[in-house]
C-alpha positions as CSV (number, residue, x, y, z in Angstrom):
1,M,0.0,0.1,0.0
2,S,1.5,3.5,-0.7
3,G,2.0,6.0,1.8
4,R,-1.3,7.9,0.6
5,S,-3.3,5.1,1.9
6,P,-7.1,5.6,3.0
7,R,-5.9,4.1,6.2
8,N,-3.1,7.1,6.6
9,R,-5.4,9.8,5.5
10,R,-7.7,8.6,8.2
11,A,-5.1,8.7,11.1
12,A,-4.2,12.1,9.8
13,R,-7.7,13.3,10.0
14,V,-8.1,11.8,13.1
15,L,-4.8,13.6,14.5
16,A,-6.1,17.0,13.0
17,L,-9.5,16.5,14.8
18,M,-7.8,15.9,17.9
19,A,-5.7,19.0,18.0
20,L,-8.3,21.2,16.5
21,F,-10.8,20.1,19.2
22,E,-8.3,20.6,22.1
23,A,-7.5,24.0,20.5
24,D,-11.3,24.8,20.3
25,L,-12.4,23.5,23.5
26,A,-9.4,24.1,26.2
27,G,-7.9,27.0,24.0
28,H,-4.4,25.4,23.9
29,P,-2.3,26.6,21.1
30,V,-3.2,24.3,18.1
31,G,0.6,23.6,17.2
32,D,1.2,22.6,20.9
33,A,-2.0,20.5,20.7
34,L,-0.9,18.4,17.5
35,A,2.7,18.0,18.7
36,R,1.2,16.5,22.0
37,H,-1.4,14.1,20.0
38,L,1.5,13.3,17.5
39,H,3.4,11.6,20.4
40,Q,0.3,9.4,21.0
41,R,-1.3,6.6,19.1
42,A,-4.7,7.6,18.0
43,P,-7.0,4.8,17.1
44,V,-8.1,4.5,13.3
45,D,-10.3,1.6,13.1
46,T,-13.7,1.8,14.0
47,D,-13.3,-1.5,16.3
48,E,-10.0,0.1,17.7
49,A,-11.9,3.3,18.5
50,A,-14.9,1.9,20.1
51,T,-12.8,-0.2,22.2
52,G,-10.2,2.2,23.3
53,G,-7.4,0.2,21.5
54,D,-5.1,-2.2,22.9
55,D,-4.1,-1.0,26.3
56,N,-0.9,-3.1,26.3
57,A,0.4,-1.3,22.8
58,A,3.1,0.7,23.3
59,P,2.4,4.1,21.0
60,L,3.4,3.9,17.8
61,P,4.8,7.1,16.0
62,P,2.9,8.1,13.0
63,A,3.9,7.9,9.4
64,P,5.7,10.8,8.0
65,D,2.7,11.1,5.5
66,V,0.4,11.3,8.5
67,V,2.2,13.9,10.1
68,A,2.5,15.9,7.2
69,Y,-1.1,15.6,6.1
70,A,-2.2,16.2,9.5
71,S,0.2,19.7,9.8
72,V,-1.9,20.7,6.4
73,L,-5.2,20.0,7.7
74,V,-4.4,22.0,11.3
75,S,-2.6,25.0,9.5
76,G,-5.3,25.4,6.6
77,V,-8.2,25.1,8.8
78,T,-6.4,27.5,11.5
79,E,-5.5,30.1,8.6
80,A,-9.0,29.9,7.0
81,R,-11.3,29.4,10.1
82,A,-13.2,32.7,9.6
83,E,-13.9,31.9,5.9
84,I,-14.7,28.2,6.7
85,D,-16.9,28.8,9.7
86,A,-18.5,31.5,7.4
87,R,-19.4,28.9,4.9
88,L,-20.6,26.6,7.6
89,A,-22.8,29.1,8.9
90,A,-24.2,30.0,5.6
91,C,-25.3,26.1,5.2
92,A,-26.7,25.7,8.5
93,P,-28.1,29.1,9.5
94,E,-30.4,27.7,12.2
95,H,-27.3,26.0,14.0
96,P,-24.6,28.7,15.1
97,V,-21.2,27.7,14.8
98,A,-20.3,28.6,18.1
99,D,-23.2,26.6,19.5
100,L,-22.4,23.3,17.8
101,A,-20.6,20.6,19.7
102,A,-16.9,21.0,19.3
103,I,-16.3,17.6,17.9
104,D,-19.1,18.3,15.1
105,R,-17.7,21.9,14.6
106,N,-14.0,20.8,14.0
107,I,-15.1,17.5,11.7
108,L,-17.1,19.6,9.6
109,R,-14.1,22.7,9.6
110,I,-11.6,19.7,8.3
111,A,-14.3,18.7,5.6
112,I,-14.6,22.2,4.4
113,F,-10.8,22.9,4.2
114,E,-10.5,19.6,2.3
115,L,-13.4,20.7,-0.2
116,R,-12.1,24.2,-0.5
117,A,-8.4,23.0,-1.2
118,N,-9.5,20.4,-3.4
119,L,-7.1,17.7,-1.7
120,A,-9.2,14.5,-2.3
121,P,-12.4,13.4,-4.3
122,V,-15.1,15.2,-3.1
123,K,-17.1,11.9,-2.2
124,V,-14.0,10.7,-0.1
125,I,-14.0,14.1,2.0
126,V,-17.8,13.6,2.6
127,N,-17.7,9.9,3.5
128,E,-14.8,10.5,6.0
129,A,-16.2,13.5,7.5
130,I,-19.4,11.0,8.2
131,E,-17.2,8.3,9.4
132,L,-15.3,10.6,11.9
133,A,-18.8,11.9,13.2
134,K,-19.8,8.4,13.7
135,L,-16.9,7.4,15.6
136,Y,-16.5,10.6,17.6
137,G,-19.9,12.5,17.6
138,A,-23.2,12.2,19.1
139,D,-26.1,9.8,17.8
140,A,-27.1,12.3,15.0
141,S,-23.6,14.3,14.1
142,A,-23.5,12.0,11.1
143,R,-26.7,12.9,9.7
144,F,-25.9,16.7,10.4
145,A,-22.5,16.4,8.8
146,H,-23.7,14.7,5.8
147,G,-26.7,17.6,5.5
148,V,-24.1,20.6,6.1
149,L,-21.6,19.1,3.4
150,G,-24.2,18.2,1.1
151,S,-25.3,21.7,1.0
152,I,-21.9,23.1,0.7
153,V,-21.1,20.3,-1.9
154,A,-24.1,21.5,-4.0
155,Q,-22.4,25.0,-4.2
156,L,-19.1,23.9,-5.5
157,P,-18.3,24.3,-9.1
158,P,-18.0,21.3,-11.0
159,P,-14.7,19.8,-11.1
160,T,-12.6,20.4,-14.1
161,E,-9.5,18.6,-15.4
162,S,-7.5,21.6,-13.9
163,T,-9.2,21.3,-10.3
164,A,-9.3,17.4,-10.1
165,P,-7.6,16.4,-6.9
166,V,-3.9,15.2,-7.2
167,E,-4.6,11.8,-5.9
168,G,-7.0,10.9,-9.3
169,A,-7.4,7.4,-9.1
170,E,-6.0,6.7,-6.1
171,P,-8.5,6.8,-3.1
172,A,-7.5,9.4,-0.5
């Protein structure tokens, strides 16, 4: 499997989510939060996330491409947060961004950043956000993420050859 495997991208999204969630909820600097989570092993499989992983397993350092993609996501969301939140507010006007659960807010921020930066195929980005919402959010989080991202995707211009994701045929 290549370095840009779906599993590695999922691990990067989880790391980014953890760092953004911590920074959002606790007010810690996002760079410090990411560094802290890079030194901890984050569960990436559904079964592992549900059970908390193997308590006897030593923390594994993330692969370099996981670190790189998590860093891209964290810095991208942080730099474009005002624009991302404005888009989120426009697509869910009955749910003020500040009132959203912090985990849902940050799952959506990551997905919106990936969509606007065209980092992966649209279907992959939406599906990954829904999966993260199922793993880490409340019962209605996945449905809410699907609805909001569906509205955002409907507003996207159709992809052209010049805007196609770099990954192309390889799943992100």
